[in-house]
VMD Tcl script that draws the C-alpha trace (Angstrom):
set ca {
  {101.01 -25.90 -177.83}
  {105.01 -26.76 -177.87}
  {105.82 -30.06 -176.35}
  {109.48 -30.15 -176.80}
  {111.89 -27.79 -177.93}
  {115.78 -29.64 -178.50}
  {119.19 -27.96 -178.82}
  {122.07 -28.91 -180.57}
  {125.56 -27.40 -181.07}
  {123.71 -24.49 -180.75}
  {125.80 -21.31 -179.05}
  {126.92 -22.49 -175.42}
  {124.43 -25.03 -175.91}
  {125.61 -28.55 -176.59}
  {122.36 -30.66 -176.04}
  {119.40 -29.74 -173.75}
  {116.27 -31.21 -174.19}
  {112.85 -29.35 -173.14}
  {109.88 -30.97 -172.20}
  {106.82 -28.19 -171.61}
  {103.45 -28.53 -170.62}
  {99.99 -26.54 -170.75}
  {99.43 -23.55 -168.21}
  {102.57 -21.11 -166.78}
  {106.12 -22.77 -167.74}
  {108.89 -20.67 -166.05}
  {111.99 -20.04 -167.46}
  {115.01 -18.71 -163.96}
  {118.30 -18.77 -163.93}
  {121.59 -16.05 -163.74}
  {121.99 -13.11 -166.32}
  {123.50 -14.16 -168.94}
  {122.91 -18.09 -167.64}
  {121.80 -18.81 -172.04}
  {117.66 -17.85 -171.49}
  {117.98 -15.93 -174.72}
  {119.64 -18.52 -176.16}
  {116.60 -20.65 -175.50}
  {114.61 -17.98 -177.64}
  {117.35 -17.65 -180.15}
  {116.64 -21.15 -180.67}
  {113.21 -21.43 -181.32}
  {113.00 -18.44 -183.30}
  {115.64 -19.92 -185.71}
  {113.49 -22.76 -186.11}
  {110.01 -20.76 -186.28}
  {112.40 -18.69 -189.14}
  {112.50 -15.53 -187.39}
  {115.05 -13.08 -187.61}
  {118.09 -13.29 -185.76}
  {121.49 -13.69 -184.69}
  {123.27 -15.77 -187.74}
  {126.08 -17.13 -185.86}
  {124.55 -19.61 -184.01}
  {126.55 -22.87 -184.40}
  {128.56 -23.92 -181.11}
  {132.64 -23.07 -181.37}
  {134.15 -26.38 -182.53}
  {130.84 -28.03 -183.72}
  {129.82 -28.60 -187.98}
  {126.24 -28.09 -187.70}
  {123.86 -26.74 -185.20}
  {120.22 -28.05 -184.65}
  {117.25 -26.61 -183.16}
  {113.92 -29.32 -183.31}
  {110.48 -28.13 -182.10}
  {107.29 -30.30 -181.51}
  {103.80 -29.14 -181.26}
  {100.39 -30.83 -180.50}
  {97.61 -29.28 -182.61}
  {94.28 -29.07 -182.13}
  {91.86 -30.29 -185.12}
  {91.02 -26.54 -185.73}
  {94.15 -25.01 -185.41}
  {95.05 -22.58 -187.95}
  {98.16 -24.34 -188.75}
  {96.51 -26.76 -190.20}
  {95.38 -24.46 -192.89}
  {99.51 -23.56 -193.59}
  {100.28 -27.26 -193.64}
  {97.01 -28.11 -196.09}
  {98.88 -24.72 -198.51}
  {102.50 -25.74 -198.52}
  {101.07 -29.64 -199.18}
  {102.23 -30.89 -196.03}
  {101.17 -33.84 -194.31}
  {100.19 -33.75 -190.68}
  {100.36 -36.67 -188.80}
  {99.34 -36.32 -184.91}
  {102.30 -33.65 -184.44}
  {104.18 -30.93 -185.89}
  {107.46 -31.37 -186.00}
  {109.86 -28.58 -187.01}
  {113.69 -28.76 -187.58}
  {115.88 -26.42 -188.86}
  {119.62 -26.86 -189.40}
  {122.82 -24.19 -189.78}
  {125.72 -25.35 -190.89}
  {129.36 -23.56 -189.63}
  {129.76 -21.58 -193.03}
  {126.07 -19.72 -192.92}
  {123.88 -22.13 -194.70}
  {120.51 -23.45 -193.43}
  {117.95 -26.15 -194.07}
  {114.50 -26.74 -192.73}
  {112.10 -29.89 -192.56}
  {108.65 -29.51 -191.19}
  {107.19 -33.26 -190.52}
  {110.65 -34.36 -192.84}
  {109.55 -32.29 -195.51}
  {111.83 -29.83 -196.38}
  {110.53 -26.10 -197.07}
  {111.80 -22.12 -196.89}
  {111.53 -19.85 -194.44}
  {108.59 -18.74 -195.61}
  {106.72 -21.68 -193.98}
  {108.32 -21.25 -191.03}
  {107.67 -17.87 -191.30}
  {103.61 -18.66 -191.89}
  {103.58 -21.27 -189.49}
  {105.08 -19.30 -186.78}
  {102.41 -16.54 -187.05}
  {99.97 -19.24 -185.99}
  {101.94 -20.99 -183.38}
  {103.93 -18.19 -181.39}
  {104.24 -14.83 -180.42}
  {106.89 -13.43 -177.96}
  {106.06 -10.45 -176.10}
  {108.87 -8.27 -174.65}
  {109.60 -4.67 -173.37}
  {111.25 -4.83 -176.42}
  {108.29 -6.29 -178.04}
  {108.37 -6.67 -181.70}
  {105.08 -8.45 -182.79}
  {103.10 -5.14 -183.33}
  {101.75 -3.95 -179.99}
  {104.14 -0.94 -179.72}
  {103.99 -0.06 -183.38}
  {101.26 2.20 -183.92}
  {100.83 0.76 -187.56}
  {99.17 -2.93 -186.02}
  {97.03 -1.33 -183.31}
  {93.79 -1.22 -186.01}
  {94.24 -4.55 -186.79}
  {94.25 -5.55 -183.16}
  {91.38 -3.85 -182.42}
  {90.04 -5.25 -185.30}
  {91.16 -8.69 -183.86}
  {89.93 -8.27 -180.32}
  {85.83 -6.78 -181.63}
  {86.16 -10.06 -183.63}
  {85.26 -7.17 -186.92}
  {85.18 -8.43 -190.89}
  {86.89 -5.61 -193.08}
  {86.09 -8.32 -196.28}
  {82.85 -5.25 -197.76}
  {85.27 -2.58 -196.51}
  {87.56 -4.08 -199.09}
  {85.28 -5.56 -201.40}
  {84.19 -1.72 -201.52}
  {87.39 -0.55 -201.92}
  {87.96 -2.95 -205.22}
  {84.99 -1.93 -206.43}
  {86.18 1.62 -206.15}
  {89.09 1.39 -207.01}
  {87.73 -0.25 -210.33}
  {85.20 2.17 -211.55}
  {87.89 5.42 -211.22}
  {90.25 2.73 -213.54}
  {87.86 2.78 -216.03}
  {87.24 5.94 -215.85}
  {91.11 6.38 -216.39}
  {91.41 4.09 -219.37}
  {88.40 5.74 -221.07}
  {89.35 9.14 -220.29}
  {93.02 8.52 -221.56}
  {91.43 7.06 -224.29}
  {89.45 9.51 -225.82}
  {92.03 12.15 -225.55}
  {94.19 9.98 -227.51}
  {91.23 9.87 -229.89}
  {90.75 13.86 -229.69}
  {94.89 14.08 -230.98}
  {93.95 12.28 -234.28}
  {90.45 13.30 -234.70}
  {91.40 15.27 -237.86}
  {92.81 12.66 -239.40}
  {90.35 10.10 -238.17}
  {87.37 12.15 -239.83}
  {89.25 12.71 -243.06}
  {90.54 8.92 -244.16}
  {86.96 7.82 -243.51}
  {85.94 10.44 -245.70}
  {88.61 9.12 -248.34}
  {87.50 5.94 -247.56}
  {84.38 6.79 -247.67}
  {84.24 8.33 -251.15}
  {86.60 5.54 -253.04}
  {84.49 2.97 -251.11}
  {86.73 -0.46 -252.62}
  {85.20 -3.33 -252.51}
  {87.26 -6.81 -251.33}
  {88.95 -8.01 -254.80}
  {88.24 -5.17 -256.90}
  {92.10 -4.40 -256.80}
  {92.61 -7.71 -259.39}
  {89.37 -7.44 -260.87}
  {90.20 -4.17 -262.53}
  {93.86 -5.10 -262.87}
  {93.11 -7.34 -265.02}
  {89.99 -5.55 -267.30}
  {92.67 -3.19 -267.85}
  {95.39 -5.78 -269.17}
  {92.25 -6.90 -271.29}
  {91.51 -3.51 -272.84}
  {95.28 -2.71 -273.15}
  {95.78 -5.86 -275.33}
  {92.58 -5.59 -277.46}
  {94.10 -3.28 -279.74}
  {96.86 -5.78 -280.53}
  {95.25 -8.91 -280.70}
  {91.76 -7.42 -282.28}
  {92.76 -7.85 -286.15}
  {93.63 -11.56 -286.06}
  {90.67 -12.48 -283.84}
  {88.60 -10.90 -286.98}
  {90.47 -12.35 -289.45}
  {90.14 -15.91 -288.02}
  {85.93 -14.35 -287.62}
  {85.96 -14.35 -291.45}
  {87.88 -17.75 -292.14}
  {85.18 -19.48 -289.67}
  {82.15 -17.44 -291.37}
  {79.76 -18.33 -294.23}
  {82.35 -16.32 -296.79}
  {85.16 -18.90 -295.05}
  {85.02 -22.38 -293.93}
  {81.40 -22.27 -292.81}
  {80.60 -21.72 -296.44}
  {82.86 -24.38 -297.66}
  {81.48 -26.79 -295.28}
  {78.11 -26.51 -295.81}
  {79.04 -26.89 -299.80}
  {80.37 -29.89 -299.14}
  {77.91 -31.51 -296.38}
  {75.61 -30.60 -299.52}
  {77.39 -32.62 -302.16}
  {77.69 -35.50 -300.51}
  {74.40 -35.86 -299.38}
  {73.68 -35.26 -303.24}
  {75.46 -39.14 -304.25}
  {75.19 -40.40 -300.95}
  {72.63 -42.92 -301.80}
  {74.41 -44.06 -304.63}
  {77.74 -44.97 -302.75}
  {76.77 -48.11 -301.13}
  {77.10 -46.63 -297.47}
  {80.52 -45.84 -298.11}
  {79.61 -41.61 -297.30}
  {77.47 -41.97 -294.23}
  {80.88 -41.83 -291.64}
  {82.12 -38.86 -293.47}
  {79.08 -37.17 -293.29}
  {78.89 -37.55 -289.65}
  {82.23 -36.17 -289.31}
  {81.41 -33.30 -290.91}
  {78.27 -32.69 -289.26}
  {80.24 -32.75 -285.86}
  {82.70 -30.52 -287.49}
  {80.24 -27.95 -288.51}
  {78.80 -28.60 -284.77}
  {82.31 -27.59 -283.46}
  {82.81 -24.73 -286.03}
  {79.45 -23.11 -284.91}
  {80.82 -23.17 -280.94}
  {83.96 -21.80 -282.27}
  {82.32 -19.32 -284.37}
  {80.57 -18.28 -281.00}
  {83.69 -17.85 -279.04}
  {85.61 -15.75 -281.16}
  {82.48 -13.41 -281.10}
  {82.17 -13.12 -277.75}
  {86.10 -12.21 -277.31}
  {85.02 -9.69 -280.31}
  {82.73 -7.88 -278.39}
  {84.41 -8.38 -274.73}
  {87.51 -6.52 -276.88}
  {84.73 -3.94 -278.43}
  {85.22 -0.83 -275.25}
  {85.43 2.77 -275.17}
  {88.64 3.85 -274.22}
  {87.45 6.27 -271.90}
  {86.61 2.85 -269.67}
  {90.12 2.32 -270.10}
  {91.08 5.84 -268.41}
  {88.31 5.22 -265.62}
  {90.02 1.93 -265.01}
  {93.26 2.95 -264.49}
  {92.39 5.47 -262.75}
  {90.21 3.74 -260.29}
  {92.93 1.06 -260.17}
  {95.77 3.70 -259.11}
  {93.49 5.13 -256.84}
  {92.92 2.07 -254.60}
  {96.62 1.21 -254.79}
  {97.91 5.07 -253.37}
  {95.30 4.61 -250.99}
  {96.53 1.39 -249.77}
  {100.42 2.75 -249.50}
  {98.93 5.85 -247.96}
  {97.99 4.15 -244.78}
  {100.38 0.35 -245.13}
  {97.69 -1.70 -245.77}
  {96.61 -4.35 -248.75}
  {93.94 -2.96 -251.12}
  {91.90 -5.56 -250.26}
  {92.28 -5.08 -246.80}
  {91.25 -1.03 -247.20}
  {87.49 -2.02 -246.95}
  {88.32 -3.28 -243.06}
  {90.51 -0.33 -242.34}
  {87.76 1.84 -242.80}
  {85.50 0.27 -240.44}
  {88.23 0.26 -238.24}
  {88.27 4.31 -238.17}
  {84.68 4.31 -238.35}
  {84.71 2.35 -235.12}
  {87.26 4.46 -233.40}
  {85.66 7.59 -234.64}
  {82.23 6.57 -233.25}
  {83.48 5.96 -230.18}
  {85.26 9.53 -229.91}
  {81.82 10.50 -230.53}
  {80.21 8.50 -228.23}
  {82.92 9.59 -225.34}
  {81.01 12.17 -223.35}
  {78.16 10.48 -222.77}
  {80.60 7.05 -221.79}
  {82.48 9.48 -219.35}
  {79.11 10.31 -217.97}
  {78.01 7.36 -217.24}
  {81.77 5.80 -215.76}
  {82.13 9.05 -213.58}
  {78.15 8.57 -212.32}
  {79.51 4.64 -211.17}
  {82.93 6.49 -209.79}
  {80.72 8.38 -207.90}
  {78.07 5.36 -206.67}
  {81.31 3.51 -205.84}
  {83.24 6.05 -203.56}
  {79.61 6.62 -202.13}
  {79.33 2.61 -201.23}
  {82.74 2.82 -200.26}
  {82.14 5.83 -197.89}
  {79.21 3.85 -195.94}
  {80.94 0.55 -195.62}
  {83.86 2.41 -194.06}
  {81.97 4.61 -192.19}
  {79.69 1.32 -190.44}
  {82.93 -0.15 -189.76}
  {84.40 2.67 -188.06}
  {81.23 3.02 -185.68}
  {81.59 -0.78 -185.10}
  {85.97 0.05 -184.06}
  {84.64 2.85 -182.06}
  {82.69 0.59 -180.27}
  {85.09 -1.96 -180.05}
  {87.78 0.99 -178.92}
  {85.05 1.92 -175.66}
  {84.90 -1.51 -174.80}
  {88.79 -2.78 -175.09}
  {89.69 0.79 -173.04}
  {87.21 -0.07 -170.68}
  {88.10 -3.91 -170.44}
  {91.94 -2.49 -170.30}
  {90.89 -0.63 -167.21}
  {89.70 -3.70 -165.14}
  {93.48 -5.34 -165.97}
  {95.82 -2.10 -164.86}
  {93.73 -2.51 -161.71}
  {95.48 -5.61 -160.21}
  {98.60 -4.60 -161.89}
  {98.48 -1.84 -158.99}
  {98.15 0.58 -162.13}
  {94.60 1.70 -161.29}
  {95.48 5.30 -161.78}
  {96.77 5.16 -165.40}
  {94.16 5.30 -168.48}
  {94.93 3.88 -171.53}
  {92.67 5.08 -174.11}
  {92.35 3.76 -178.08}
  {92.64 7.14 -180.30}
  {90.52 7.33 -183.91}
  {91.99 10.00 -186.75}
  {91.12 10.25 -190.19}
  {93.40 8.44 -192.72}
  {94.11 7.49 -195.71}
  {91.10 5.64 -197.27}
  {91.75 2.08 -198.06}
  {90.91 -1.40 -198.36}
  {90.75 -1.77 -194.29}
  {89.02 1.65 -194.56}
  {89.65 5.32 -192.77}
  {90.70 5.03 -189.71}
  {94.00 5.74 -187.81}
  {94.28 3.57 -184.54}
  {96.75 4.17 -181.80}
  {97.17 3.13 -178.71}
  {97.58 5.73 -176.25}
  {98.79 5.75 -171.97}
  {98.25 8.14 -169.47}
  {100.25 6.93 -166.70}
  {99.67 10.29 -164.01}
  {96.90 12.21 -164.02}
  {96.54 15.63 -165.45}
  {99.69 14.38 -167.88}
  {99.14 14.75 -171.46}
  {98.46 11.14 -173.03}
  {101.02 9.72 -175.49}
  {102.44 6.73 -177.03}
  {102.95 3.23 -174.78}
  {106.60 2.91 -175.52}
  {107.15 6.87 -174.96}
  {105.20 7.30 -172.20}
  {105.28 4.18 -169.95}
  {108.38 3.22 -168.07}
  {110.06 0.26 -168.32}
  {107.73 -1.58 -165.74}
  {105.07 0.21 -166.34}
  {105.21 -0.78 -170.43}
  {105.62 -4.53 -169.06}
  {102.38 -4.13 -167.28}
  {100.56 -1.90 -170.43}
  {101.68 -4.95 -172.76}
  {100.45 -7.44 -170.04}
  {97.38 -6.57 -169.82}
  {96.79 -5.29 -173.67}
  {97.67 -9.03 -174.37}
  {95.32 -10.61 -171.62}
  {92.62 -8.62 -173.49}
  {94.29 -9.39 -177.09}
  {94.07 -13.11 -176.76}
  {90.59 -13.29 -175.20}
  {89.62 -14.11 -179.12}
  {92.96 -16.56 -180.01}
  {93.47 -20.03 -178.90}
  {96.56 -22.43 -180.04}
  {98.91 -19.53 -179.69}
  {102.23 -20.39 -177.08}
  {102.81 -17.03 -175.61}
  {106.33 -16.66 -174.06}
  {106.97 -13.38 -172.11}
  {110.46 -12.46 -171.87}
  {111.61 -10.48 -168.77}
  {108.06 -8.51 -169.07}
  {108.43 -8.09 -165.39}
  {111.28 -6.43 -165.36}
  {111.46 -2.85 -163.15}
  {108.51 -4.45 -161.23}
  {108.46 -5.98 -157.92}
  {106.58 -6.42 -154.41}
  {102.83 -6.45 -154.83}
  {103.07 -5.30 -158.11}
  {105.49 -8.26 -159.35}
  {102.90 -10.69 -157.72}
  {100.45 -9.24 -159.40}
  {101.63 -9.64 -162.63}
  {102.07 -13.12 -162.04}
  {99.00 -13.74 -161.40}
  {97.78 -11.68 -164.61}
  {99.91 -14.51 -166.41}
  {98.89 -17.35 -164.44}
  {95.24 -16.89 -165.47}
  {96.32 -16.01 -169.24}
  {98.00 -19.55 -169.42}
  {94.48 -20.95 -167.95}
  {93.37 -23.51 -170.76}
  {96.69 -22.13 -172.52}
  {99.93 -22.41 -172.73}
  {102.65 -20.02 -171.84}
  {105.98 -20.16 -170.85}
  {107.54 -17.02 -168.86}
  {111.25 -16.22 -168.71}
  {111.39 -14.04 -165.19}
  {113.96 -12.43 -162.80}
  {110.56 -11.81 -160.76}
  {110.44 -14.55 -157.22}
  {106.86 -13.26 -157.27}
  {106.13 -14.64 -160.81}
  {108.50 -17.82 -160.69}
  {106.43 -18.87 -157.73}
  {103.17 -18.91 -160.10}
  {104.56 -21.48 -162.33}
  {103.06 -24.55 -162.82}
  {106.32 -26.03 -164.39}
  {109.97 -24.30 -163.71}
  {114.02 -24.89 -165.33}
  {116.33 -23.06 -163.99}
  {119.21 -22.05 -166.83}
  {122.28 -21.43 -165.83}
  {126.28 -21.98 -167.14}
  {128.66 -24.61 -166.16}
  {132.45 -24.72 -166.95}
  {133.23 -28.64 -168.32}
  {136.90 -29.28 -169.61}
  {137.61 -25.74 -170.41}
  {134.23 -25.23 -172.35}
  {131.08 -23.17 -171.51}
  {128.15 -25.19 -171.94}
  {124.76 -24.40 -170.63}
  {122.24 -26.39 -168.85}
  {118.38 -26.38 -168.62}
  {117.08 -28.23 -165.02}
  {113.54 -28.87 -164.27}
  {113.21 -28.28 -160.91}
  {111.43 -30.57 -158.86}
  {109.27 -29.27 -155.43}
  {112.33 -29.01 -153.33}
  {114.62 -27.75 -155.92}
  {112.15 -24.71 -156.88}
  {112.38 -23.90 -153.06}
  {116.07 -22.64 -153.43}
  {115.94 -21.83 -156.90}
  {113.49 -19.10 -155.52}
  {115.16 -18.35 -152.16}
  {118.27 -17.97 -154.29}
  {116.47 -15.11 -156.66}
  {115.08 -13.55 -153.18}
  {118.06 -13.58 -151.47}
  {121.16 -13.76 -153.74}
  {124.13 -15.67 -153.71}
  {123.61 -16.56 -150.02}
  {120.44 -18.64 -149.50}
  {119.65 -18.15 -146.08}
  {116.59 -20.15 -143.89}
  {114.45 -17.10 -144.06}
  {115.34 -16.57 -147.05}
  {114.19 -20.12 -147.84}
  {110.41 -19.97 -145.72}
  {109.73 -16.60 -147.71}
  {110.10 -18.82 -151.04}
  {107.74 -21.53 -149.52}
  {105.55 -18.95 -148.92}
  {105.26 -17.64 -152.57}
  {104.82 -20.74 -153.23}
  {101.63 -21.37 -150.92}
}
mol new
graphics top color blue
foreach p $ca { graphics top sphere $p radius 0.5 }
foreach p [lrange $ca 0 end-1] q [lrange $ca 1 end] { graphics top cylinder $p $q radius 0.2 }
display resetview
């Protein structure tokens, strides 16, 4: 509930404090007195789009503060939690506008952007009038209004729509991948055949290169290695060392031990010599190759390196590259079977969406009949018992909210064709249609402050009385603020303020005055009689006030 509205230096308002309460709050006054400024100011602090030149002439800045009382389960609390704003007893919105156009907003003394204000606004206030801007006249919002009226949950339809979209996306991606693969199918098959035929192994390039270099150098180093082997053989060092050992062993027992050390060293040398001989023989064996082997090694080495250059990979990576190509070929070969599976998944998702969307359509159609009946009951007291309100359905573009197009239509005269609210109804009729519709749609809502801006324009007499009664009924257990020129409507207010202009020190200012019982009689009498208030007008005002 909006508890208070404080305005400073906005247009023709210098200082104004408005204390509101539950039930029906009424604002009256002459045209141009400043009633619209109050609504502009409230819209400003709530972040609504509006005029930008709000600062009073001569002032540095304009400021508007709105204080709300919130129930424990009020929807605004979720917005505050998301924004990280603490709530302690009351909600205070404050917004400033500087003369140069800069704006600053605060929620409970926490600086916020306009988006937070607008999110809070959606949970706090609704403004309605003949130029309704909250969706009642916009057919694009009628389906959502019908769902709110019936308390319908479109969650299953949204989930089914998301599943359908996901299945379609998967099918599209698979089709695109297969199309791309088909364009390179010949390349893939040729490349895989070529790689499979060569079958390069990791490390083979280095191994072949080392073997090739060894075979190339064998002819150059083989002769010296053979000479070294001959020098170490029986005809060379080995034989001489054996003779030396035999000669020394023959005289060692007569040398008083002086030959023991030389003999031991000679034995060790012969062991090392044997190892050297074995190494030389192994090297000679390794260097013993068939010239055809060198040719084969060079041919394979060159083939591996040429294939690596062709595909732009390192020789050791050819095996992994071949695996990638095989996987792409396998995906291509299995593509038709995969497409069939994905196509079936799309069909199942589409069938699932159609089923839940059709169920939601059925629920909406039942809700539409209830809404039409509720509107008929509301229109009768508003002296429009011959008018017909109808909720029309048409097949719409399928989407996350279903596949229905919902439009509110009216017939104001029997036999006339149905049409959109804002095209068929006159100003007074439109006001009553909007009021009746709002009464019906507000049944499921709570915690909103409803503002009706001259919604009774164009009606009078018994019809205006009926409008006032519906507004009063709408305000039972809620808060309604009405800007009105109708004395019949004003008479139903629980609280009444008069808005008027005055000139002080050459400046035009707007003031808002709360009216007591006697002052209400005078104001309603003025609304009935005009400039000259007569006793008859006062008597009529007292009669209206009951």
